[in-house]
C-alpha positions in Angstrom: -13.6 48.0 3.0 -10.9 46.2 5.6 -7.7 46.5 4.2 -4.9 44.1 5.1 -1.2 43.3 3.4 -2.2 39.9 2.2 -4.7 38.1 2.0 -4.9 34.1 1.3 -7.2 32.1 0.3 -8.1 29.0 0.6 -7.2 28.0 4.2 -5.9 24.1 2.9 -2.0 23.2 4.0 -0.5 25.9 1.7 -3.1 28.3 2.6 -3.5 28.5 6.4 0.5 27.4 6.6 0.9 30.6 4.0 -1.5 32.9 6.0 0.4 32.0 10.1 3.9 32.9 8.1 3.3 36.3 7.0 1.5 37.0 10.6 4.7 36.2 12.0 7.1 38.5 9.6 4.6 41.1 11.0 1.9 41.8 7.9 -2.0 42.0 8.6 -3.8 39.3 7.1 -6.4 37.5 6.4 -7.5 34.0 5.3 -10.5 33.5 2.7 -12.8 30.0 3.5 -15.6 29.1 2.8 -16.1 25.7 4.5 -17.4 25.3 8.0 -14.0 24.0 9.4 -10.0 25.4 7.9 -7.3 23.0 7.0 -8.6 22.3 3.4 -8.6 19.1 1.6 -6.6 17.7 3.2 -7.2 18.2 7.0 -11.1 17.3 6.4 -11.5 14.9 3.0 -8.0 14.2 2.5 -4.6 13.4 4.4 -5.9 13.1 8.0 -9.2 11.1 7.6 -7.8 8.3 5.6 -4.5 8.0 8.2 -7.7 7.4 10.9 -9.0 4.7 8.6 -5.2 3.2 7.8 -4.3 3.4 11.4 -7.9 2.0 12.8 -7.9 -0.9 9.7 -4.3 -2.0 10.5 -4.7 -2.1 13.7 -7.5 -4.5 13.3 -5.1 -6.2 10.7 -2.5 -7.0 13.2 -4.9 -8.3 15.9 -6.2 -10.9 13.5 -2.7 -12.1 12.0 0.0 -11.5 14.7 -1.6 -10.4 18.3 -1.5 -14.7 18.6 2.1 -14.8 17.6 3.3 -12.5 20.2 0.9 -14.3 23.7 -1.7 -11.9 23.1 -4.7 -14.3 22.9 -8.3 -14.2 22.6 -11.2 -12.4 19.6 -10.2 -10.6 17.3 -12.6 -7.2 17.5 -15.3 -7.0 15.6 -15.5 -3.7 13.5 -17.7 -1.2 14.1 -18.3 0.8 11.1 -20.6 4.0 12.9 -17.6 4.0 15.8 -14.9 3.9 13.6 -15.6 6.3 11.8 -16.6 8.6 15.3 -12.9 8.0 15.5 -11.8 9.2 12.3 -14.9 12.3 12.9 -12.8 13.2 16.2 -9.1 13.2 14.7 -10.4 15.7 12.0 -12.4 17.8 14.8 -9.2 18.0 17.1 -7.1 19.3 13.9 -9.2 21.5 12.4 -9.8 23.3 15.8 -5.9 22.9 16.5 -5.7 25.9 13.1 -8.5 27.4 14.2 -5.9 28.7 17.3 -2.9 29.4 15.3 -4.7 31.5 13.2 -6.5 33.5 17.1 -2.7 33.5 18.3 -1.3 34.6 15.2 -4.1 37.1 15.0 -5.0 36.0 11.2 -8.1 37.0 10.3 -10.8 34.7 9.1 -13.0 36.0 6.4 -15.6 33.2 6.2 -17.0 32.3 2.5 -16.3 32.3 -1.2 -13.2 34.5 -2.4 -13.0 36.2 -6.1 -10.1 38.3 -7.0 -12.5 41.5 -8.9 -9.3 43.6 -9.3 -5.4 43.4 -8.6 -5.3 44.2 -4.7 -9.3 43.3 -3.9 -10.9 40.4 -3.1 -14.7 40.0 -3.2 -16.2 37.4 0.0 -19.6 37.9 0.1 -20.6 41.0 -0.6 -17.7 42.9 1.4 -15.2 43.5 0.0 -11.1 44.1 1.2 -7.8 45.6 0.4 -4.3 44.0 0.3 -1.3 44.6 -1.2 -1.0 40.8 -2.0 -3.3 38.3 -2.8 -2.4 34.6 -2.6 -4.3 32.3 -4.2 -4.0 28.4 -2.3 -7.0 27.5 -3.6 -5.9 23.7 -4.2 -7.7 21.3 -6.1 -10.7 18.9 -7.0 -11.1 15.5 -7.7 -11.5 14.7 -11.3 -13.5 11.6 -12.9 -13.5 10.0 -16.6 -15.7 10.5 -19.8 -18.4 8.0 -19.0 -18.0 8.4 -14.9 -20.4 10.5 -12.9 -19.8 10.6 -9.7 -22.5 10.5 -6.9 -20.5 10.3 -3.9 -22.5 7.3 -2.7 -21.4 4.1 -4.6 -19.8 5.9 -7.3 -17.0 7.9 -5.2 -14.4 9.4 -4.7 -12.3 9.8 -1.6 -14.2 12.0 -0.3 -17.2 9.5 -0.7 -15.1 6.9 0.3 -14.4 8.4 4.0 -18.1 8.3 4.7 -19.6 5.3 3.5 -22.8 4.6 5.5 -21.2 0.8 5.8 -18.2 -1.4 4.6 -19.2 -2.7 0.9 -18.6 -6.4 0.3 -16.6 -5.2 -3.1 -15.2 -2.2 -4.7 -13.6 -1.5 -7.6 -11.0 1.0 -7.8 -10.5 2.7 -10.7 -6.4 4.3 -10.3 -3.5 2.7 -9.1 -1.6 5.7 -7.0 -1.7 7.0 -4.4 -5.5 7.6 -3.2 -6.6 4.2 -4.5 -4.6 2.6 -3.5 -4.4 3.6 0.6 -8.4 3.7 0.8 -8.3 0.5 -1.3 -5.6 -1.4 1.4 -8.3 0.1 4.4 -11.3 -1.4 2.8 -9.7 -5.0 1.9 -8.5 -5.2 5.9 -11.8 -4.7 6.9 -12.7 -7.3 4.5 -13.9 -5.5 1.5 -13.1 -7.8 -1.9 -10.5 -4.9 -3.9 -9.6 -5.0 -7.3 -8.0 -1.9 -8.6 -8.1 -0.6 -12.6 -5.1 1.0 -14.0 -4.5 2.3 -17.1 -0.9 2.3 -17.0 1.0 -1.3 -17.5 2.5 -0.9 -13.5 0.9 0.5 -10.3 1.9 4.1 -8.9 2.9 6.1 -11.9 6.0 7.6 -11.5 7.9 5.2 -9.0 10.8 3.7 -8.9 10.1 0.3 -11.0 12.0 -2.0 -8.6 9.7 -0.7 -5.3 6.2 -0.5 -7.4 6.8 -4.4 -8.3 7.8 -5.1 -5.3 4.8 -2.9 -3.2 2.3 -4.5 -6.1 3.4 -8.1 -5.5 2.7 -7.3 -1.2 -0.8 -5.5 -1.7 -1.8 -8.5 -3.5 -0.9 -10.5 -1.2 -2.8 -9.0 1.1 -5.9 -9.0 -1.5 -6.1 -7.0 -3.6 -6.6 -7.8 -7.0 -5.5 -5.6 -10.1 -6.0 -5.2 -13.2 -3.2 -3.7 -15.2 -3.3 -1.7 -18.6 -6.6 -1.3 -18.5 -8.8 1.6 -19.9 -12.5 2.8 -18.4 -14.7 3.1 -20.9 -17.8 4.2 -18.0 -19.6 3.4 -14.8 -23.2 2.2 -14.6 -25.7 1.5 -11.5 -29.0 -0.4 -11.6 -30.3 -1.9 -8.7 -27.4 -1.3 -6.0 -25.1 -2.6 -8.6 -22.1 -1.1 -10.3 -21.1 -1.8 -13.9 -17.2 -0.9 -14.7 -16.7 -1.9 -18.1 -13.0 -1.6 -19.3 -11.2 -1.9 -22.3 -7.7 -3.7 -22.3 -5.2 -1.8 -24.1 -3.0 -5.0 -25.5 -5.7 -6.7 -27.2 -8.3 -4.2 -27.1 -10.6 -7.0 -25.3 -13.3 -5.4 -23.3 -14.7 -6.4 -20.4 -17.0 -6.1 -17.6 -16.7 -6.0 -13.8 -19.6 -5.8 -11.0 -19.1 -3.9 -7.7 -21.1 -2.3 -4.8 -19.2 0.6 -5.2 -16.3 2.0 -6.9 -13.8 4.4 -5.7 -12.8 7.0 -8.7 -9.2 7.7 -7.5 -7.7 9.1 -10.9 -6.2 11.9 -10.1 -6.9 15.5 -9.1 -7.3 18.8 -10.8 -6.9 22.7 -9.5 -9.9 24.5 -8.2 -9.8 27.6 -9.1 -13.4 28.2 -10.4 -15.0 31.2 -9.1 -12.2 33.4 -9.0 -12.6 35.7 -11.7 -8.8 34.6 -12.7 -10.0 35.2 -16.6 -11.0 38.1 -16.3 -8.3 39.6 -14.2 -5.7 38.3 -17.2 -4.5 35.5 -15.0 -2.0 33.6 -17.6 -3.1 29.9 -17.2 -1.1 26.7 -17.9 -2.6 24.2 -20.8 -3.2 21.5 -18.1 -5.7 24.8 -15.6 -2.8 25.2 -13.3 -2.6 29.3 -12.6 0.9 30.2 -14.0 3.7 31.4 -12.2 7.1 33.2 -12.0 10.0 31.8 -9.7 9.0 33.8 -7.5 5.5 32.2 -7.5 3.8 35.7 -8.5 1.4 35.3 -11.3 1.7 38.2 -14.3 -0.8 40.0 -12.7 1.3 41.9 -10.2 0.3 41.5 -6.7 -1.0 38.0 -7.4 0.6 35.4 -6.3 -0.5 31.5 -6.3 0.9 28.2 -4.7 -0.1 24.6 -4.0 -2.4 22.1 -6.3 -3.0 25.5 -8.1 0.1 26.3 -9.5 2.7 23.4 -11.7 3.9 20.5 -9.9 3.6 17.4 -7.5 0.1 17.6 -5.6 1.1 17.4 -1.9 0.6 19.1 1.1 4.0 19.5 2.3 5.2 21.1 -1.5 1.9 23.4 -0.8 3.3 24.5 3.1 6.8 24.8 1.6 5.7 27.5 -0.8 3.2 28.9 1.5 6.0 29.9 3.7 8.5 30.6 0.3 5.9 33.1 -1.1 5.0 35.1 2.5 9.3 35.5 2.9 8.8 37.2 -0.5 5.9 39.7 0.3 7.6 40.2 2.9 10.4 41.5 1.3 12.9 38.4 2.1 13.9 35.5 0.4 11.9 32.7 -0.5 13.6 29.6 -1.5 11.7 25.5 -2.3 13.7 22.9 -3.3 12.0 20.9 -5.9 14.7 18.4 -5.7 13.9 17.3 -2.0 10.1 16.7 -1.9 9.2 13.7 -0.4 6.4 11.4 -1.3 4.8 8.9 0.8 1.8 5.8 0.9 1.0 5.0 3.7 -0.1 1.9 3.4 1.6 -1.0 5.1 4.4 -1.3 4.4 4.7 2.5 3.9 6.5 3.5 1.0 8.7 6.8 0.4 10.7 8.8 -1.9 13.2 11.1 -2.9 14.9 12.8 -5.7 15.8 10.7 -8.6 14.5 7.9 -9.5 16.8 4.2 -11.2 14.3 5.1 -14.5 14.8 8.6 -14.5 18.8 8.3 -14.3 19.4 5.6 -17.2 16.9 8.3 -19.1 19.7 10.8 -18.3 22.4 8.3 -19.0 23.9 9.6 -15.7 26.8 7.3 -14.1 25.2 5.5 -10.7 25.6 2.8 -8.3 23.0 1.1 -5.7 22.6 0.5 -1.8 20.1 -2.1 -1.1 19.5 -3.2 2.4 16.7 -5.6 3.1 14.3 -4.7 6.3 14.6 -9.2 7.2 18.3 -8.2 7.9 16.8 -5.5 10.7 16.0 -6.7 13.9 12.9 -4.4 15.0 11.4 -4.8 11.6 11.6 -8.5 12.0 10.2 -7.7 15.9 7.2 -6.7 14.6 6.4 -8.7 11.5 7.5 -5.8 9.1 10.5 -7.5 7.5 9.1 -7.3 4.2 10.7 -4.6 1.7 13.5 -2.6 1.7 16.1 0.7 1.4 17.1 1.6 -1.8 19.4 4.4 -2.3 21.1 5.8 -5.7 24.1 7.8 -5.5 26.7 9.4 -7.9 29.6 6.9 -9.4 31.7 9.3 -9.0 31.7 12.1 -6.7 29.4 9.3 -4.0 26.4 12.4 -3.6 23.1 10.8 -3.2 20.7 11.3 -5.7 17.8 9.5 -4.4 16.6 7.0 -1.8 13.6 4.9 -2.2 12.2 2.9 0.8 9.5 0.5 1.4 9.3 -0.7 4.7 8.0 0.3 8.4 7.9 3.9 9.3 9.5 4.5 5.5 7.2 7.9 5.1 9.5 9.3 8.4 13.2 7.2 7.6 12.8 8.9 4.5 13.6 12.5 5.9 17.3 11.6 7.1 18.0 11.0 3.2 16.2 14.2 2.9 18.0 16.0 5.5 21.2 14.7 3.8 20.5 16.0 0.2 19.7 19.3 1.3 22.9 19.4 2.6 25.0 17.5 -0.7 25.7 14.2 1.6 27.1 11.6 0.5 26.4 8.5 1.0 29.6 7.4 2.8 28.5 10.4 5.1 25.2 8.7 6.1 27.2 5.3 6.7 29.6 6.8 9.0 26.6 8.3 11.2 25.4 5.9 14.4 22.1 5.1 14.0 20.9 3.8 17.4 19.9 0.3 17.8 17.5 -1.2 17.7 15.9 0.8 15.1 14.0 0.4 11.7 16.9 3.4 10.5 19.7 0.8 10.6 18.2 -0.4 7.1 18.7 3.1 5.8 22.8 2.8 7.0 23.5 -0.6 5.7 22.2 0.8 2.2 24.4 3.5 2.4 26.9 1.0 3.2 25.9 -1.4 0.6 26.9 2.0 -1.7 30.7 1.3 -0.3 32.3 -1.7 1.0 29.0 -3.7 1.4 26.5 -4.0 4.3 27.2 -5.6 8.0 23.9 -7.5 7.8 23.5 -8.5 4.6 
């Protein structure tokens, strides 16, 4: 029996970060992972490969639509799908091998295999049982489906199958207008696939600021994505290489059928804890299948912790990373902290969409007095120079104190720009603090400053 201070189960963003941080804090650490490569869903079949395909397809779009405007004249490139998938795989390999290097550098032991917890303080991997003072469950999540929809990862796929299709399909129905559905739908739309998105709710991207969601849908519609909202999918039937998607309108209860070569099921994810033996161990679970934890990420079983998609909260890699670092600090006898009010969310389409903090809808529901500062990217010189003038920055601030309560951006580099607001909110900044901070010209970030100015006497360039 090998003895460790900490055994982390799962080497996704939460797990590998937690393991490295534990090792940095002087704890003898092991990380259990059953995949052939480290990095979990995010690096292998999620965040990283999808961003590679988003980048490649965006370059194709630029070549076909904007190169000639800049004097770059010539035949637009054709898609070599096999090479594009090879590029994606190379990006994955670089990142996963990077984590292997970090494990070796920090002396984290990789226990290869699938784990179970036979008792508190013990982790079984294969036929071997290892002991640890602390166990961290970081097993992540898996794609969820709908009744009547059978996933084969060939023509009815999750995001995993969508990353390895043998060819670019002529048509695709995307079930679910959330982050995954819109990102992958955007990729294939640029590659020439006819995309129809079917969403149960009456708006895309549930939980997003309403004004941003409406603008986002308009832009995506202009890019060729079709939307059917307020539609409940009843089932998918596959025959002769075609998929028939039946849906019912929530408005009038009428039914309709869509046909498509491929169906992408993007209806969310659910915690993956099968096989761990949590029920026998007596670990309390939430109603929706998450592991129940206290304020220090510890379960009701002493010495057993859980983080990331396995527990309550947004299923985001960076949320898992933050929790991984925080729980490592707790196990090492320090103070671990995560500010759940300042966790950004990003959609990596073009334009990108990013948000942090409260939406207008939430503030109205809370009855909070607030003010809005907005600035369009059409007034930003850098954005117009690269054909990305669509969208805006929207800052919400307390009406009395001017303290920033939230920010919502749709536009170029939104996923990077949002962090200026994240840092500001972490320090309790006012909109005026941001407005009085010098921003380099010409940069996209000037739009953030202008939105902050709009919370006061008004922007300069609008």
